[in-house]
C-alpha positions in Angstrom: 90.4 96.5 42.2 90.0 93.5 44.5 86.4 94.4 45.4 85.6 95.1 41.7 86.9 91.7 40.7 85.0 90.0 43.6 81.8 91.8 42.6 82.2 91.0 38.9 82.6 87.3 39.6 79.7 87.2 42.0 81.8 86.4 45.1 80.6 89.6 46.9 77.2 91.2 46.3 77.4 94.9 45.2 75.5 96.0 48.4 78.1 94.3 50.5 81.1 95.7 48.6 80.1 99.4 48.9 80.5 99.7 52.7 83.7 97.6 52.5 85.2 100.1 50.1 84.3 103.0 52.4 85.9 101.2 55.4 89.1 100.5 53.5 89.3 104.2 52.3 88.8 105.5 55.9 91.4 103.2 57.3 93.9 104.3 54.7 93.2 108.0 55.4 93.2 107.7 59.2 96.3 105.4 59.7 98.9 108.2 59.2 97.0 110.4 61.6 96.8 107.7 64.3 100.5 106.9 63.9 101.2 110.6 64.4 99.1 110.7 67.6 100.8 107.6 68.9 104.3 109.0 68.3 103.6 112.4 69.8 101.1 111.6 72.6 101.2 107.9 73.5 104.8 106.9 73.1 106.2 109.7 75.4 103.9 108.5 78.2 104.2 104.8 77.9 107.2 104.4 75.7 109.5 101.5 75.6 112.5 103.3 77.1 114.2 101.3 79.8 113.8 102.3 83.4 117.0 103.9 84.7 118.8 102.3 87.7 117.8 103.6 91.1 120.1 106.2 92.6 122.7 105.5 95.3 120.9 107.0 98.3 122.8 108.8 101.1 120.6 109.4 104.2 121.3 110.5 107.7 118.5 113.1 108.1 115.8 112.9 110.8 113.0 112.8 108.2 112.5 110.6 105.1 109.8 111.6 102.6 108.5 108.9 100.3 106.8 110.4 97.3 107.5 114.0 96.1 104.5 115.1 94.1 102.2 118.0 95.0 101.5 116.5 98.5 105.0 115.7 99.6 106.4 119.0 98.3 104.2 121.1 100.5 105.3 119.1 103.6 108.9 119.5 102.5 108.7 123.2 102.1 107.5 123.6 105.7 110.4 121.4 107.0 112.9 123.4 104.8 111.7 126.7 106.3 112.4 125.3 109.8 115.8 124.1 108.8 115.0 120.4 109.2 117.0 118.0 107.0 115.1 115.4 104.9 115.9 112.6 102.5 113.5 112.4 99.6 112.7 109.3 97.6 110.5 109.5 94.4 109.7 106.5 92.2 108.8 108.4 89.0 112.0 109.1 87.1 110.4 111.9 85.0 109.3 113.6 88.2 112.8 113.3 89.6 114.3 114.8 86.5 111.8 117.7 86.6 112.4 118.4 90.3 116.1 118.5 89.9 115.8 121.2 87.2 114.2 123.3 90.0 117.1 122.6 92.3 115.5 120.0 94.5 117.6 117.2 95.9 115.6 114.1 95.2 116.7 110.4 95.0 115.1 108.2 92.3 114.0 105.0 94.0 111.1 102.8 95.3 110.7 103.7 99.0 109.0 100.3 99.7 112.3 98.5 99.1 114.2 97.6 102.2 117.7 98.4 100.8 116.7 101.9 99.7 115.0 102.7 103.0 118.1 101.4 104.8 120.3 103.6 102.7 118.0 106.6 103.3 118.8 106.3 107.0 115.7 104.5 108.3 117.8 103.1 111.2 118.4 106.6 112.7 115.5 108.7 111.2 112.7 109.9 113.4 109.9 110.4 110.9 108.7 108.8 107.7 106.3 111.0 105.7 104.5 108.8 103.2 103.1 111.0 100.4 102.8 108.4 97.7 99.5 108.5 95.7 99.1 104.7 95.1 97.2 103.1 98.1 98.6 99.6 97.5 102.2 101.0 97.5 101.5 103.0 100.7 100.4 99.9 102.5 103.4 97.9 101.2 105.7 100.6 102.6 103.9 100.6 105.9 104.3 96.9 106.4 108.0 97.1 105.5 108.6 99.8 108.0 106.6 98.2 110.7 108.6 95.0 110.3 112.1 96.4 110.1 111.9 99.9 111.7 109.1 99.9 114.3 110.7 103.0 116.0 109.8 105.2 113.0 106.8 107.5 113.4 104.6 107.3 110.3 102.6 110.1 108.8 100.7 108.7 105.8 98.6 110.2 103.0 95.3 108.7 102.2 93.6 109.3 98.9 90.1 108.6 100.3 88.4 107.5 103.4 88.6 103.7 102.6 92.4 104.1 102.3 92.4 105.8 105.7 90.6 102.8 107.2 93.3 100.5 105.8 96.1 102.6 107.2 94.6 102.8 110.6 94.0 99.1 110.6 97.7 98.7 109.7 98.7 100.6 112.8 99.4 104.1 111.3 98.4 106.7 113.9 98.8 109.8 111.8 96.6 109.6 108.7 95.9 112.5 106.5 93.0 112.4 104.0 94.0 114.2 100.9 90.9 116.5 100.5 89.6 116.7 104.0 91.1 120.0 105.2 90.4 121.7 101.9 86.8 120.6 102.0 86.4 121.7 105.6 87.8 125.1 104.8 85.5 125.5 101.9 82.5 124.6 104.1 83.6 127.2 106.7 83.8 129.9 103.9 80.4 128.8 102.6 78.9 129.3 106.0 80.5 132.8 106.4 79.2 133.8 103.0 75.7 132.7 103.9 75.8 135.0 107.0 77.2 132.9 109.8 79.8 134.6 112.0 83.4 133.5 111.4 83.8 132.1 114.9 80.5 130.2 114.6 81.6 128.6 111.3 85.0 127.8 112.8 83.4 126.1 115.8 81.1 123.9 113.6 84.2 122.8 111.7 86.1 122.0 114.9 83.2 119.9 116.2 82.7 118.1 112.9 86.4 117.3 112.6 86.6 115.8 116.1 83.4 113.8 115.6 84.4 112.6 112.1 87.9 111.5 113.2 86.6 109.6 116.2 84.0 108.0 113.8 86.8 107.0 111.4 88.9 105.4 114.1 85.8 103.4 115.3 85.1 102.1 111.8 88.7 101.1 111.0 88.7 97.3 110.6 84.9 97.2 110.2 84.7 98.6 106.7 84.6 95.1 105.1 81.7 94.0 107.3 78.2 93.4 105.8 76.6 95.9 108.1 79.1 98.6 107.3 76.7 100.8 105.3 74.1 100.7 108.1 76.7 101.6 110.7 77.9 104.5 108.6 74.3 105.8 108.3 73.8 105.5 112.0 76.9 107.3 112.9 76.4 110.1 110.4 72.9 110.7 111.9 74.5 110.9 115.4 77.1 113.4 114.2 74.5 115.6 112.6 72.3 115.4 115.7 75.3 116.5 117.9 76.2 119.4 115.7 72.5 120.5 115.4 72.2 120.5 119.2 75.4 122.5 119.4 73.8 125.1 117.1 70.7 125.3 119.2 72.7 125.8 122.3 74.5 128.6 120.6 71.3 130.3 119.6 70.1 130.1 123.2 73.0 132.3 124.3 75.2 129.6 125.9 78.9 130.3 126.0 80.7 129.7 122.7 84.1 128.1 123.4 85.1 127.8 119.7 88.1 130.0 120.1 89.2 128.8 123.5 92.8 127.5 123.8 91.9 123.8 124.4 89.7 123.4 121.3 92.2 125.2 119.2 95.0 122.9 120.5 92.9 119.9 119.8 92.4 121.0 116.2 96.0 121.8 115.5 97.2 118.6 117.2 94.7 116.2 115.7 96.3 113.0 114.3 94.0 112.4 111.3 92.7 114.7 108.6 
């Protein structure tokens, strides 16, 4: 009615009024659907419910695990099998609620907070496993621990290589890149499927791991430099050259030590992944 009146009085031209009518009609039709999507999809994820108070934490175990998603849970299962006690902190209240349904003892709390770490037993614990998936929160936690509990040995998850550089620069010796081992295992399987012998593929993976980890330590602290890209390209070429030379030596019949005790110990005992 409003558009008809405006058109009749010459306020709006007929050609302008037609698309406006269509827009209004579509808006009226879509609004209920959008409200339904908001209520069922958006609100449960980012709703306005208040954050529950953090749990009262009781520690005393030799291991503290910060973050209990898919990464932290795998670590915890190995420790549980070996009968090692752990105190678990998780900052996602929904995740805590879900885990408790499966019988997991998990405390709801932000592990980067001094008071919660203290209550979790940081004074007497031996290890802190940082399995949080937010790089900035991981670094915050590392700085807190280094300041107040320098005796704690840190094992930290890194989402990507740049995060690993930051952690090494912050003084974390045991850094584990999230996808590195899986990618390496896939590469080994690919080589075997393409006709390489299993021990040869394993040897290549061993050598690549050692070279890459040494390379990563060297670049920690340099990844913000202007010549970083050039340095990466140079070191990548060096790694490829070393591995290719190793392959040539293997083809020439030289001894293959890929399954010897020392290389295997180096692989299992490596500090970064």
